[in-house]
N, C-alpha and C positions, 0 to 999 in steps of 0.2 A: 752443196750450195754455198756460195760465197756471200757473206753478209758485209755490206759496205760499212765503213766507219761512220758515215753520216747516219745511216739507219740505226746503227747501234747506239749512237748518241741520242737519237730521238727516242728510242725505247727506254734508255736510262733516264732521260728527262721525264718521260711519262711516268715511269715507275717512281721516280723521286717525287713528282707532284702527287701521285696516289698515296705514297707513304706520308707525305706532309698532311694531306687531307684526312687520312685515317687518324693520324696523331692529333690533329686539331679536333676531330670529332670526339675522340676519347677524352681529351682535356676538357672540352665543353660539357660532356656528360658528367665528369667528376666535379666540375665547377658548380653544376646545378645542385649536387649533393651538399655542397658547402656554401649555400646561400641561405640567408635567414628566411624562414617560411613566412615571416610577418612582413618585412620590408622588401624582400626579394633581392637584396644587395649582398655582396660578399660579407661574411661574418666579421663582426667587430666585437671584441670581448665576448667570445662565444660562451653560451650557456646551454646546458642540456636538461631537458625535462626528465626526472628520474622515473616517470611512468611510461612514456612513449619513446624516449631517447631521441626526440627531434631536437635539432640544433637551431638556435636563434641568437640574435644579438642581445646582449644584456640590457641596453637601453630600451629596446623594443619590448621585450618580455616584462621588464620592470614597469614600463609605462602601462602595458596591458593590465598587469596585476593591480596597479594603483587606480587606473581610470575605468577599467572595464569590470573584470571579475577575478576573484581569487581562484582561478582554475587555469589549466594549460589551454592556450588558445587552439591547440591542435587536437588533443585527446579529451579535453574537458574534465580531466581528473582534478580534484581539489589540489591547489598548489600554493605554497608560500614562497616568498623571495628567498628565504634561507635554505630551501630545499633544492634550489637550482645548482647544478654541478658546473664548476668552471672547467672549460675545455681549452687549455692553452695550446694543445696540439692541433686543434682545428684551425687556429689562426696560422700556425706554421704551414699546414697543408694548403691553406688558402694562398699564402704568400708563394709557396712553391708552384702552385697552379698558375699564378699570375706570371711567374718567371718563365714557366714552360710556354704559356700563351705568347709571351713576348718573343721568345726564341723562335717559335713557329712562325709568327708574323714576320720576323726578320728574315727567316729562310725563304718565305714567299717573295719578299722584296728583292732578294738577291738571286732568286732562281732564274736561270737562263732559259729563255724560250727554246723549244726544239728547233733544230736547223730546218730550214725549208728546202725542199728538193730543188736542185738547179736544173735548168734546161740543158739538154745534151745536144 
């Protein structure tokens, strides 16, 4: 069977869109892991609870510890501000995920729609 160039281009375009959607889905899943569980925003000045290893923003958890309770808002273990672990790497991962998301969005914008069949 002979496959036309036009149908090959359509298959490639469909596979390209599928790959982009799969990559986007993976980036979104990872992005969720690097959101503060208190404010649900990307991590800023990330801190880790030494008891449950949950990540959150330093301002969020510090506000919690001052205004609410001296315990982790996730696992409820007793927690003091000086016990929080700085996670510089988490911010780097968050930045890389934002870069990947931007690249994926750019690839969607420049993606060419599949050729439409011509009348014969």
